[in-house]
Every structure is written in C-alpha cells, then in structure tokens.
C-alpha positions in Angstrom: 7.8 3.3 25.3 7.1 0.5 23.0 8.5 -3.3 23.3 9.9 -3.5 19.3 10.8 -6.8 17.3 13.5 -5.6 16.8 16.0 -2.5 17.1 17.6 -0.7 14.7 19.7 2.5 15.0 18.3 5.5 13.1 20.2 8.2 15.8 20.5 11.9 14.4 17.6 10.7 11.1 15.1 13.4 10.8 11.8 11.1 9.8 8.8 13.4 8.5 5.8 11.6 9.3 2.2 12.4 7.1 -0.7 11.8 9.0 0.5 10.7 11.6 -2.3 11.8 13.7 -4.3 8.7 12.8 -3.5 5.5 14.5 -1.5 3.4 12.3 1.3 6.1 11.2 1.3 7.7 15.2 2.3 4.4 16.2 4.7 4.9 13.7 5.6 7.8 15.0 6.4 6.0 18.5 8.3 3.5 17.3 10.7 5.6 15.0 10.8 7.6 17.9 13.1 4.9 20.2 15.6 4.7 17.0 17.4 7.9 18.1 15.7 9.8 15.4 13.4 13.2 15.5 10.2 12.1 13.9 8.2 15.4 12.7 4.6 14.3 13.1 2.6 15.9 10.3 -0.8 16.3 10.3 -3.9 18.2 9.7 -5.3 17.7 12.9 -2.5 19.1 14.9 -4.1 18.1 17.9 -4.2 14.8 17.2 -0.6 14.8 16.7 0.6 16.6 19.4 -0.7 12.9 21.2 1.8 11.2 19.8 4.3 13.8 20.8 3.2 14.2 24.7 3.8 10.6 24.7 6.8 10.5 22.5 8.7 13.5 24.8 7.4 11.6 28.0 9.8 8.8 26.7 12.6 10.8 26.3 11.9 11.1 22.5 12.7 14.2 20.3 9.7 14.6 18.3 7.2 17.6 17.5 4.4 18.1 15.4 3.6 20.3 12.7 -0.6 21.3 11.7 0.1 20.8 7.3 -2.6 20.5 4.4 -1.0 17.8 2.0 -3.1 19.0 -0.6 -1.7 22.6 -0.6 2.6 23.3 -1.9 2.6 26.6 0.3 1.5 24.2 3.4 3.6 20.9 2.4 6.8 24.6 1.9 6.3 26.1 4.7 6.4 22.8 7.0 9.0 21.7 5.5 11.2 25.2 5.8 9.9 24.3 9.9 11.5 20.9 9.6 14.8 22.2 8.5 14.9 24.4 11.2 13.7 22.3 14.0 15.6 19.4 13.5 17.4 19.6 10.0 16.6 17.5 6.4 14.6 15.2 6.0 16.1 11.4 5.8 13.0 9.0 6.2 9.6 10.4 4.8 6.2 7.9 5.3 3.6 8.9 3.4 0.3 8.2 5.5 -2.5 10.9 5.2 -5.3 9.3 2.8 -8.1 8.3 4.0 -12.0 7.4 1.9 -15.7 9.5 1.7 -18.6 8.2 2.4 -20.1 10.6 -0.3 -17.4 8.0 -2.8 -18.9 4.6 -1.3 -21.8 2.6 -3.1 -24.2 1.0 -0.7 -24.3 -2.4 -2.6 -21.8 -4.2 -3.1 -23.5 -6.0 -7.0 -25.5 -3.5 -9.3 -29.4 -4.2 -9.6 -31.7 -1.7 -11.5 -34.6 -1.7 -8.6 -31.5 -0.2 -6.5 -31.5 3.1 -8.3 -34.3 4.5 -6.1 -33.6 3.0 -2.9 -30.0 3.2 -1.8 -26.3 4.9 -3.1 -25.6 3.1 -6.3 -22.5 4.0 -8.7 -24.1 6.0 -10.3 -24.8 8.7 -7.6 -21.4 9.1 -6.0 -20.1 12.1 -6.5 -17.3 13.5 -8.4 -15.7 16.1 -6.1 -16.1 13.4 -3.6 -14.2 10.7 -5.7 -11.7 13.8 -6.7 -10.7 14.1 -2.8 -10.4 10.5 -2.2 -7.9 10.6 -5.1 -6.0 13.4 -4.2 -5.7 12.9 -0.8 -4.8 9.6 -1.4 -2.3 10.0 -5.0 -1.5 13.8 -4.5 -1.7 13.3 -1.2 1.9 11.1 -1.5 3.3 12.6 -4.3 2.8 16.3 -3.0 4.8 15.7 0.4 7.8 13.5 -1.7 8.1 16.5 -4.7 8.9 18.3 -1.2 10.6 16.2 1.0 12.4 14.4 -0.9 15.0 16.7 -2.1 16.7 16.7 1.0 17.5 13.0 0.6 19.6 13.1 -2.4 22.7 11.9 -2.1 22.6 11.3 1.4 23.0 7.5 3.1 20.3 5.5 3.9 17.6 7.9 2.9 13.7 6.1 1.9 10.3 6.4 1.3 7.6 4.5 2.8 3.9 5.2 1.1 1.3 3.7 2.6 -0.9 1.6 0.2 -3.8 -1.1 1.1 -5.3 -4.6 0.2 -7.4 -3.2 -2.0 -4.5 -2.0 -4.2 -4.0 -6.0 -5.0 -8.1 -6.9 -5.3 -10.3 -3.8 -5.2 -12.9 -4.3 -2.3 -17.0 -4.0 -3.0 -18.2 -0.8 -2.8 -15.3 2.0 -2.4 -14.2 2.1 -6.6 -12.6 5.7 -5.0 -10.0 4.2 -2.3 -9.5 0.8 -4.5 -8.4 3.1 -7.4 -6.1 5.7 -5.5 -4.0 2.4 -3.4 -3.8 1.1 -7.0 -2.1 4.3 -7.9 0.1 4.1 -5.1 1.6 1.2 -5.3 2.0 2.0 -9.2 3.6 4.9 -7.8 5.9 3.9 -5.5 7.3 1.2 -8.2 7.9 4.6 -10.7 9.5 6.3 -7.8 12.1 2.9 -6.9 13.3 3.6 -10.6 13.0 7.1 -10.7 15.3 7.8 -7.8 17.4 4.8 -8.0 20.7 6.9 -8.8 20.5 9.0 -6.3 20.4 6.8 -3.9 16.5 6.9 -2.2 14.9 3.7 -1.9 10.8 4.3 -2.3 9.4 0.8 -0.7 5.2 0.5 0.6 3.4 -1.2 2.5 0.1 -2.5 2.4 -2.1 -3.4 5.2 -5.0 -5.5 5.9 -7.7 -5.2 8.3 -6.6 -2.8 11.3 -9.1 -1.5 13.7 -8.6 2.4 13.7 -11.3 5.2 14.1 -11.8 5.1 10.9 -12.8 2.1 10.1 -14.4 1.4 13.4 -18.3 2.2 11.5 -17.6 -0.3 8.6 -16.1 -2.9 11.0 -18.6 -2.6 13.7 -22.0 -2.5 14.5 -23.4 0.2 17.3 -23.6 -2.3 20.3 -19.6 -3.5 19.4 -20.6 -7.0 17.7 -19.1 -7.7 14.0 -20.6 -6.0 11.4 -21.5 -8.0 8.6 -18.6 -6.4 6.3 -16.2 -6.9 9.2 -17.4 -11.4 8.8 -16.8 -11.4 5.5 -13.3 -10.0 5.9 -12.4 -12.2 8.8 -13.8 -15.0 6.7 -11.1 -14.0 3.4 -8.2 -13.9 6.6 -6.6 -16.6 6.7 -5.3 -16.2 10.4 -9.3 -15.2 11.4 -8.6 -11.8 12.8 -7.9 -8.2 12.7 -4.2 -7.4 13.0 -3.1 -4.9 15.7 -0.7 -1.9 15.3 2.7 -3.4 16.7 2.0 -6.0 13.7 3.0 -3.9 11.1 5.9 -2.2 12.9 8.6 -4.8 11.8 8.2 -4.4 8.7 8.1 -0.6 9.1 11.4 -1.1 10.7 13.1 -3.7 8.3 12.2 -0.9 5.3 13.7 1.6 7.3 16.8 0.3 8.6 19.2 0.5 5.6 21.4 -2.4 7.1 18.6 -4.3 7.0 17.0 -3.3 3.4 19.5 -1.8 1.2 18.8 -3.7 -2.1 15.0 -3.9 -1.4 13.4 -1.4 -3.9 10.0 -1.1 -5.5 8.4 -3.3 -3.5 4.6 -3.6 -1.7 4.6 -5.6 1.1 1.0 -6.8 2.7 0.7 -7.1 6.4 -2.8 -8.8 6.4 -2.7 -12.4 7.7 -3.1 -13.8 4.3 -5.7 -11.9 3.2 -4.1 -11.5 -0.2 -2.9 -14.7 -0.3 -6.5 -16.8 0.2 -8.6 -17.1 -3.5 -11.4 -18.1 -0.8 -11.8 -22.1 -2.0 
C-alpha cells in the first residue's frame, strides 16, 4: 500500500494508463488504485504491467494488464473493447507511453568538424530512429486519445493527463528527437484542452524533471554506480540538488485527475522538477 499525500475519491472511475509497465506510470497505477478506481494498465510488455497488477490486487485494488501497441490503431481498438467489457468506459486517460532511442541521440553536446569521423554527430542520426521517437511520443499519445476519449463525451469528471518533459521547455543537448517530440506533447495538450472544452474533457500534462528510472539508468549512473558527468550537470542545474522520487510526482497527478480540486484547470503543463525549469544558471 502506497502512502498517498492526500486522498481523493475516484470510486468506480475507469482509469486507462499507457506505458504502465514503466516505473513512473506503474507508480501512478498503484496510487490511483487506492482511490477506488478500476485501473487498466496498457503496455507492450504485458509482464511488466502485470507486476503492478499483482501489487494492486494484493492490496485489494482492481486492475488488469493489457498488452497493447500504442502505435497501432487496431491494437488500441481491441484493448478498448476489452477494457469496456471488463470495467466499463474510460473516464481518465493517462498517456504515459514514450521514450528515446540511442540511434536518435548525438554523442557530442556541441558540433565540431573533427568529430565527424570518431563519434555519432547530428549528421549521423538515423531517420527511422528519429521517426520512431516522434511516433512513440506523439503518435503514441494521439492514437490512444482518439480511441479512449470517445468514452468520455458528456460524462462528469473526465480528463486526460499527458506526460511531457523538461525538454519541452528547454531542449537538452544530445537528444533532438526526444526534445522535439516532448515539445509536441505540450503543444498537443493545449490543443486538446481547447478542442474538448465543450464536451467536458479536461486535458493537462505533467513535465517531470529528473527521476532515476530503468530507462535512464545508463545516462545517470556509471557502471560502478557513481554519478555520470551528465548527472553532475543535471544536479548543478537543479536548485534542490537531487533527483526526484516517484512519490513526489503522485500529488500532482491526484490533483489533476480530481475534478473537485482542479475542475477549472485545463491546458496546463506542470513541471515537477526541483526548480530545474526556473533556474537560469546564474
């Protein structure tokens, strides 16, 4: 059982979470399962999602994992039908699927001609991998929204929460595709908020700062467990001088999905970043 920062009541609400086998979205599932909601955990890796289902079930919550490819409409439609049959129609959608790819990443922060022959530069980025990163983050948010938002029309207390990033505010070096894709998520969040404003669906986003996860372990830590040079730069630009913990993002999620708390909050992107976005470096 997780210790929630505050309690909200989502009894009988159906929450659909994509990317739910990952650390942050898995923690979202654990937290929301304690609010009375029924949780559908969608992930291409069903085994990873099922680990969270087991934890939820052990604590008396209601959850089920679904193998799903967020880049395939047929897969999403099939899972949508299964979720409706198991739990009912969707009330809250959390678009958590996303990520980067090493082949869409530069080795150098600043281009120097002498690097052309000895490292991966901007000119070596593979088109297919850049397209994959854009698709996974943007299309992987657009398609689930197309499928599950239809359930929300005219219902009370429905909302969509997207996962943006610090990259959306100021792009990090080395990862142009991921930065651009997350900027698109923030823009799309605002677009959806306006587009669905007349049918009772709010849309907001959370922009996490730096949290240690399996996905970024090699970026943040050396093989011996010490901080990487990249980590040292991140922490020097984070006024709180530490990484976040997953528990510290739960309160923002609970706030956004609770109609009583945030019923007039629409089209926002909330940083949870220890002050990273606020710090100018001076």
